[in-house]
C-alpha positions in Angstrom: 30.2 130.8 108.4 31.5 128.4 111.2 32.8 126.0 108.5 34.5 128.8 106.7 36.1 130.1 109.9 37.3 126.6 110.9 38.7 126.1 107.4 40.6 129.4 107.5 41.8 128.6 111.0 43.1 125.2 110.0 44.8 126.7 106.9 46.4 129.3 109.2 47.6 126.7 111.6 49.0 124.6 108.7 50.8 127.7 107.3 52.3 128.5 110.7 53.5 124.9 111.1 55.0 125.0 107.7 56.8 128.3 108.4 57.9 127.0 111.8 59.2 123.8 110.2 61.1 125.7 107.5 62.7 128.0 110.1 63.6 125.1 112.3 65.1 123.0 109.5 67.2 125.9 108.1 68.3 127.2 111.5 70.2 125.9 114.5 67.0 125.2 116.5 66.3 121.6 117.5 65.4 119.4 115.6 66.3 121.4 112.5 70.0 120.3 112.2 69.0 116.7 112.9 66.3 116.8 110.2 68.6 118.3 107.7 71.3 115.8 108.5 68.9 112.9 108.2 67.6 114.2 104.9 71.2 114.5 103.4 72.1 111.1 104.7 69.0 109.6 103.2 69.6 111.3 99.9 73.2 110.1 99.8 72.1 106.5 100.6 69.5 106.6 97.9 72.0 107.9 95.4 74.4 105.1 96.4 71.8 102.4 96.1 70.2 103.6 92.9 73.0 105.1 90.8 76.0 102.9 91.6 74.9 99.5 90.5 77.1 99.3 87.4 80.8 99.7 88.2 81.5 100.7 84.6 79.4 103.8 85.1 81.6 105.0 88.1 84.7 107.2 87.9 86.9 104.1 87.9 86.2 103.5 84.2 86.3 106.0 81.3 85.8 105.7 77.5 89.0 104.6 76.0 90.8 106.9 73.6 92.6 104.1 71.9 92.1 100.3 71.6 95.8 99.8 72.1 97.0 98.1 75.3 100.3 97.9 77.2 103.5 99.6 76.1 103.0 101.6 72.9 106.2 103.6 72.9 109.7 102.8 74.3 112.7 104.8 73.3 115.8 102.9 74.5 118.6 105.1 75.9 116.2 108.0 76.6 113.6 106.3 78.9 114.7 105.7 82.5 114.8 101.9 82.7 113.4 100.2 85.7 110.2 98.6 87.0 106.9 100.4 87.3 104.5 99.8 90.2 100.9 100.8 89.5 97.4 100.4 90.8 94.3 100.4 88.7 90.6 101.0 89.0 89.8 97.4 87.8 90.4 96.0 91.3 92.3 95.8 94.6 95.6 94.9 93.0 99.1 96.3 92.5 101.1 95.4 89.5 104.9 95.5 89.0 105.8 95.6 85.3 109.1 95.8 83.3 109.7 98.3 80.6 108.0 96.1 78.0 104.8 95.9 80.1 105.4 92.3 81.3 104.0 91.7 84.8 106.9 90.8 87.1 104.9 90.5 90.3 101.3 91.1 91.3 99.6 91.6 94.7 95.8 91.2 95.1 93.6 91.2 98.1 89.8 91.9 97.9 88.6 94.3 100.5 85.9 91.9 101.8 88.6 89.3 102.7 90.4 91.8 105.0 87.2 92.9 106.8 84.5 90.3 105.9 81.7 92.3 107.7 83.2 95.8 107.4 85.9 97.1 109.6 83.7 97.6 112.7 81.2 94.7 112.4 78.1 94.6 110.3 78.1 98.3 109.5 80.8 100.9 109.0 81.5 103.4 111.7 82.2 106.9 110.4 83.1 109.1 113.3 80.1 109.2 115.5 77.8 108.0 112.8 76.9 104.4 111.8 76.4 104.3 108.0 75.7 101.7 105.4 77.8 98.7 104.5 80.9 99.3 102.3 80.6 98.9 98.6 80.9 95.5 97.0 84.4 94.3 95.9 84.1 95.4 92.3 83.7 99.0 93.5 86.8 98.9 95.8 90.4 99.3 94.5 93.9 100.2 95.6 94.4 103.9 95.3 98.1 103.9 96.3 100.6 101.2 97.0 104.2 101.0 98.3 106.5 98.0 97.9 109.2 97.2 100.5 112.5 95.5 99.5 111.3 92.2 100.9 108.1 92.2 98.8 105.7 93.4 101.5 103.1 95.9 100.1 101.3 98.7 101.8 98.1 99.5 100.0 95.2 102.0 100.5 91.6 101.0 99.7 89.1 103.4 98.3 85.4 102.7 97.3 83.7 104.3 94.3 80.2 105.6 94.8 80.5 106.0 98.5 81.1 108.9 101.0 83.3 108.7 102.8 85.2 106.9 100.1 88.4 106.2 102.1 88.2 102.6 103.2 91.4 101.7 105.0 95.0 100.6 104.9 96.5 97.1 104.6 100.0 95.6 104.7 100.4 92.5 102.7 103.4 90.1 102.3 104.7 89.2 98.9 102.1 86.5 98.5 99.2 88.9 99.4 98.7 87.5 102.9 97.5 90.2 105.4 100.2 91.2 107.9 98.1 94.0 109.5 95.2 96.3 108.6 94.1 99.8 109.7 90.4 100.4 109.6 90.5 104.2 109.6 89.0 106.0 106.6 92.3 106.3 104.8 92.1 108.0 101.4 94.2 109.3 98.6 97.8 109.0 99.8 100.2 108.0 102.5 103.9 108.4 103.0 106.5 106.6 105.1 109.1 108.4 107.3 112.7 107.3 107.7 111.8 105.6 111.0 109.1 103.6 109.4 106.2 105.6 110.7 103.3 106.0 108.3 101.6 109.3 107.6 98.2 108.9 106.0 95.2 111.0 105.2 91.8 110.0 106.7 88.4 111.6 106.7 85.2 111.2 108.5 81.9 113.0 109.1 82.2 115.5 111.9 79.6 117.1 114.1 82.2 119.5 115.6 81.6 123.2 115.4 84.8 124.8 114.2 86.3 127.6 116.3 87.2 130.0 113.5 84.9 128.8 110.7 81.3 129.2 111.7 80.2 129.2 108.1 81.3 125.6 107.7 78.4 124.0 109.6 78.3 120.3 110.6 77.9 117.6 109.5 81.0 118.0 107.3 83.5 115.6 105.8 86.6 116.6 107.7 90.2 115.6 106.9 92.9 114.4 109.3 96.5 113.5 109.2 97.0 110.2 111.1 100.4 108.9 112.2 100.7 105.1 112.4 103.5 103.0 113.8 105.3 100.6 111.4 102.9 97.9 112.8 99.8 99.9 111.9 98.9 101.3 115.4 97.5 104.8 115.5 99.8 107.1 117.3 98.4 110.5 116.6 95.5 112.2 114.7 95.5 115.8 113.7 92.4 117.7 112.6 93.6 119.6 109.5 90.9 122.3 109.5 91.8 123.2 113.1 95.5 123.1 112.2 94.7 125.8 109.5 92.6 127.9 111.9 95.3 127.9 114.6 97.9 129.1 112.1 98.9 132.4 110.5 97.2 131.2 107.4 93.7 131.1 109.0 92.3 133.4 106.3 92.5 130.7 103.7 89.6 128.9 105.4 87.3 131.7 104.3 88.1 131.0 100.6 86.1 127.7 100.6 83.4 128.0 97.9 79.7 127.3 98.6 80.1 124.2 96.5 82.6 122.8 99.0 81.3 123.7 102.4 80.4 120.1 103.1 84.0 119.0 102.4 86.0 122.2 102.9 89.6 120.9 102.4 89.5 117.7 100.2 93.1 116.9 101.2 94.6 114.7 98.5 98.4 114.4 99.1 100.8 113.8 101.9 104.6 113.8 101.8 107.1 113.5 104.6 109.7 116.2 104.3 113.1 114.6 104.6 116.4 116.3 105.5 117.4 116.2 101.8 114.1 117.9 100.8 114.4 120.6 103.4 118.0 121.5 102.5 116.9 123.7 99.6 113.3 124.3 100.6 113.2 127.4 102.9 109.6 127.0 104.0 109.9 123.7 106.0 112.0 121.6 108.3 112.7 117.9 108.3 109.8 116.0 109.8 107.1 118.4 108.6 104.5 117.3 106.1 103.7 118.6 102.7 100.0 118.6 102.0 97.6 119.5 99.2 94.1 121.0 99.7 92.0 121.0 96.6 89.2 123.1 97.9 91.0 126.1 99.5 90.7 128.8 96.8 91.7 127.2 93.5 94.0 124.9 95.4 96.5 125.2 98.2 99.8 123.6 98.8 100.7 123.7 102.5 103.2 122.5 105.1 102.0 121.0 108.4 104.0 121.1 111.6 102.8 117.9 113.4 104.4 119.0 116.7 102.6 122.4 116.8 99.6 121.0 115.0 99.6 124.1 112.8 100.0 125.0 109.2 103.6 126.4 108.9 103.4 127.5 105.3 100.9 127.7 102.5 100.5 129.1 99.0 98.1 129.3 96.2 99.2 129.5 92.6 98.2 129.4 88.9 96.7 125.9 89.2 93.2 124.5 89.6 92.3 121.3 91.4 95.9 120.1 91.9 97.2 116.8 93.1 100.5 115.3 94.3 103.0 118.2 95.0 106.6 116.9 95.3 109.6 118.8 96.6 112.5 118.4 94.2 116.2 118.4 95.2 116.5 122.0 93.9 113.7 123.2 96.3 111.2 123.6 93.5 107.8 121.9 93.6 106.5 119.5 90.9 102.7 119.4 90.7 99.9 117.8 88.8 97.7 120.6 87.7 94.3 119.0 86.7 92.7 122.1 85.1 95.5 124.6 84.7 95.6 124.1 80.9 91.9 124.8 80.4 92.7 127.4 77.7 95.0 125.1 75.8 94.1 123.0 72.7 95.9 119.9 74.1 93.8 118.9 77.0 93.0 120.6 80.3 95.7 119.0 82.4 99.4 119.9 82.7 102.4 119.1 84.9 104.2 122.2 86.3 107.5 122.8 88.2 107.4 126.1 90.0 109.9 127.9 92.3 108.0 128.5 95.6 110.3 131.4 96.4 109.2 133.4 93.3 106.1 131.4 92.2 107.6 131.3 88.7 106.8 128.3 86.6 110.1 127.0 85.4 108.9 123.9 83.5 105.7 122.5 82.2 104.3 119.7 80.1 100.9 120.2 78.6 100.6 117.2 76.2 100.6 117.2 72.5 98.0 117.5 69.8 98.3 113.7 69.1 98.5 112.9 72.8 96.5 115.5 74.9 96.9 115.4 78.7 93.4 115.1 80.3 92.7 114.0 83.9 90.1 116.2 85.7 90.4 114.0 88.8 93.3 112.1 90.4 96.7 112.0 88.8 100.3 112.4 89.9 103.8 112.5 88.6 107.4 111.5 89.5 110.6 113.2 88.6 113.1 110.5 87.6 116.8 110.4 88.3 117.7 111.2 84.6 115.5 114.3 84.6 112.5 112.7 82.8 109.0 112.8 84.4 106.7 109.9 84.7 103.1 111.0 84.5 99.9 109.2 85.6 97.2 110.5 83.4 94.6 108.7 85.6 91.3 109.1 83.9 93.0 108.4 80.5 94.3 105.1 81.8 97.7 106.1 80.6 101.2 106.3 82.0 103.7 108.4 80.0 107.3 109.3 80.5 108.5 112.5 78.9 111.9 114.2 78.7 112.6 117.8 79.7 111.9 118.9 76.2 108.6 117.1 76.1 109.5 114.0 74.0 107.4 110.9 74.9 109.9 108.1 75.5 107.6 105.5 77.2 103.9 105.1 77.1 101.7 102.4 78.7 98.0 102.1 78.2 96.1 100.2 80.9 95.3 96.8 79.5 92.2 96.5 81.8 89.1 97.1 79.6 85.4 96.6 80.3 81.9 97.8 79.8 79.1 96.6 77.4 81.3 97.0 74.3 84.6 96.5 76.1 85.4 100.1 75.3 86.0 101.4 78.8 89.5 101.7 80.2 90.3 101.5 83.9 91.8 104.5 85.6 95.3 104.4 87.1 95.3 105.1 90.9 99.0 105.4 91.3 102.3 104.8 89.5 105.9 104.8 90.5 109.2 103.9 88.7 111.5 101.8 90.8 115.0 100.4 90.6 115.2 96.6 90.4 118.2 96.7 92.7 116.0 98.0 95.5 113.6 95.0 95.4 115.5 92.2 97.0 112.6 89.7 96.9 112.8 89.6 93.1 116.5 88.5 93.0 118.0 90.3 89.9 115.1 91.1 87.6 115.8 92.8 84.3 113.8 96.0 84.0 115.2 97.0 80.5 114.0 96.2 77.0 115.3 93.1 75.3 118.2 93.8 72.9 116.4 92.3 69.9 113.4 94.5 70.3 112.8 97.6 68.1 111.6 100.9 69.5 107.8 100.9 69.3 105.7 104.0 68.6 
């Protein structure tokens, strides 16, 4: 009987300890949050070490839809001639090509040569947490790049298979020598103001408890807008979730799904609003910042007032998981709608132009049956001076220029291929059409097709 009672007693104690441990771990009682954070961190590290050994299995590479490479279509007289700057998932490089796909200039700087031991010594520093070393160079690429007239290049590093995946910002000269670097967790996009200041998105793990959003418990991956001097010095840092909570649009913070509570905003675009943009856009002033938040509702486009540190305007719309909103001269917004065409037979992705005053979609491109538009992540577009639109179908490894009536007048397939059967295509991180006359370091390059070439389709 004594042995039975001792056994029952031990089982009861074990049950009580189990219940106490469960309550502690799932509550705010010490050391519950610490145990939960350690578990999540360990699981993320395990996932990184075990599942990201082959770069061709990351989201930098996708199965190719065609074995063709380079320029496949070029309709002279309808395409907007110039040079195209693009970045690619195949590495930390930016390429400047002419209309025939010939590389006019290339910048390349492996991440490890900018910060040989990581930006803060042997290990990364992510906010208040020290985490594992950054990914190896094959997993790190330029997400966005900007070329200056003298050939200097501003480029943003991201790492595949890591969280946070923002890796920093670097300025290179035309020969890819480092001018300066910023070791903040820069990700997705940056923009440059008229005075040369740089506006860039960063993110880091935060232990801060949010004033208005108690349901978004730490640790979270929080987004910030950082303002840098032209020389890369950090001037200001704005916590974007707090900027939302302190604004009249606070209620949007309660639309975060349970899937996204660990990264409630996923900011993915930043645009400095110039005087020309603000002229016909009634919801913002010059100097404010246009942002995109993928995880608020089905996606939110917003304007940040950096002086007040508040969201000054925000809207949802008929898009899902959007990227890269651009204010057009007429005051409309052009936007990459990653999933808005999910009912269509021509791919899930579309490009839309909408009037923010009425929310009416006034133009769209949804792809064609022969060339469906499909990019569930990343992607952006550029409205060109002749009215055409240059589209970066990122996961398709495809750049396409279309007219207002949807005709494809230029198409470029990423020549970077890899994988076991060489049937994977590298994603495009960023693309932009430029005028050769704006790039003084090239002299007088010819960005047009050669007169003896036929239109290729």
